[in-house]
N, C-alpha and C positions, 0 to 999 in steps of 0.2 A: 564461815560466813554463815549468817542467821537472817530467817525472812520473819520476821516481827511486825502483824500490825496491830494499828492500834487498836481494834474493835475489837477483838479476841485476844482469849489469854492460849492461843496456839501460839507456837513458835516452829519452823522448819530448820533443821539443820540438817547437814550433810549426817553420815553414822560414822559413829566412834569405837576403836577396838573395847571401850571397854563397855557395851554396849552389846554382848554378847549376851548374859544373862538375862536381857528384857529379851533382844529375839528370840533365847532358845525356850523361852515362857510362853513368848505369841504363838509360835511356833506348835508347841501341846497340843494347840487347840486341831477337833479331827474337821472343823467346820473350814478355819482357815488353809488347813492344809489340801483339803478337798480344792478349794480355787486359786492354786496355785501351784506354778510347773516346775518350781526347783523346790523339795524337801529338805528342810531342816532337821533335824530328828538328832544330831549330836553334837559337840564344839568343833570336833573335827569340819562337819557341812558350815556349822556355822562360820564358822572363821574364813572357810574361803568362801563364804556368803557374803560376806564382811571385804572384803580384798578384793571380787570380784567389782563391789560396788566403788571401792577406793577405784580402781583401775577403770573401770567404766567412768567417771567423774575425772580421771587425768586424759583422758583419750577423746572425752566430749558426747561419748555414742549413748551417754545415758545419767543421767540425774536424778541420784537415789537418794530422798530426803526422811530422815527419823520424825516423827509428829513429836512434839514433846506439850503437854497441856498442864500449863500454871508455870508455876517457876522452872526448875530444873532439873525435874523428876525423870523417871525413864523413858526412854522411846514410848508409846502409844497405839500406836498406827506408821504407817509406810507409804509415802507417796512416790512416783519417780514420773518422769520425762522420756519416753523413750523415742529414738526416730529424729531426734531436731536439727536434721542434717541443710545444711545452709542451703541446698539444692531443691530442696522439698518444701512446699510449701505448708504442710503440714506435718503435726506429729501425735505421739500416742498418750496420754497419762494413764498410770495404775493407779494400783491402790490397794493396802489391807488393814485393818481394823482390829486390834490387838480385842479378846472374846469380854477380857473386864473393862473395856472404854467402850463395849459399842452401845448404841441407845443414848447417846450424848451430843449427836450431830458432829461426831470430831470427824468422818470421813467426808460429808460434801462442806466442810471450813476449810478444811489441809487440801480435799483437790480445790477450789476457788481461791486459795490461797496459790497453790501451785501452778495453778493458771496464769493467774495474773502474772507471778515470776516471768512465765514462759513468755508470754508475750512482750511483756518489760524486756528481758533479755535475749531474744531473738526478733526482731521486730518482721521481719521478713516472714516472719509465720502470719497462713491467713488463717489458720482455725487450727482447734485440739479435737482430736479423737478421742472417745471412749467405748472400748471394749466389753462386753461380758457374755454370756451363753443366758442363752432366751429363760433359765429355770435359776439363773441368780436375781431373784425381784427384790434383793436389798441393793443391787448394782445398780437393777435399775432407776429404783428411788436416790440413789446419790447423783445419777446424771442427773436429773431433771432438778432436785435439792441446789445442785451447781451452776446451773443455767445450761445444759447441755442438751440440745432435741435430739428428739429418735430422728434418725436417717434413715434406716434400712434394716433388715436379717439378712444377715451374712449365712451362705450356708457353710457347716461343720467342714473341719479340716482338723491333723493332727494338730497338736496333741488332746483340740475340742471336741466330744463325741457329737455336743449337739449343736443346732446351728446359735447364731449369735448376736445382739443388737449392735448396729453402731450409733454413738451418740455422736453431735458436733455440737464445739461451740464456737463464733465466728468471730477473730479478733475486734475487739472495739475500734 
């Protein structure tokens, strides 16, 4: 499965086992490691991460996509749809961008692509949420550029030490 809009050079696809080197390279970035909850510091952790995202696809609990810029190069980012249960009206999106791909508008375009896919794939969804800590200014900008509107400040709770923001995109 691949998601490829006609107006962008980006495409989304499930992660593959042969993406391990790109995954490890992305996680060498201390900024990325700071904002993610699951560390990937070596090949064994990377293989577990890839196995988990494949299992999550199979059981429908999460849909994690590698973001490919231009033809079939290595992944430059990651987007994920979490908790798209049929008995809930909303789900959550998440993302990260590799250090070498930041500043090119990849994250907002990939989040927009994922959001459109989610509403098409799960017509019962009424909204999507994007959550981030209050000190993650870049994620606030990604949410805004992706059409997500600020809704509220969320109190800190483990594993997040600071309050957060909830941004929401309503189904078309």
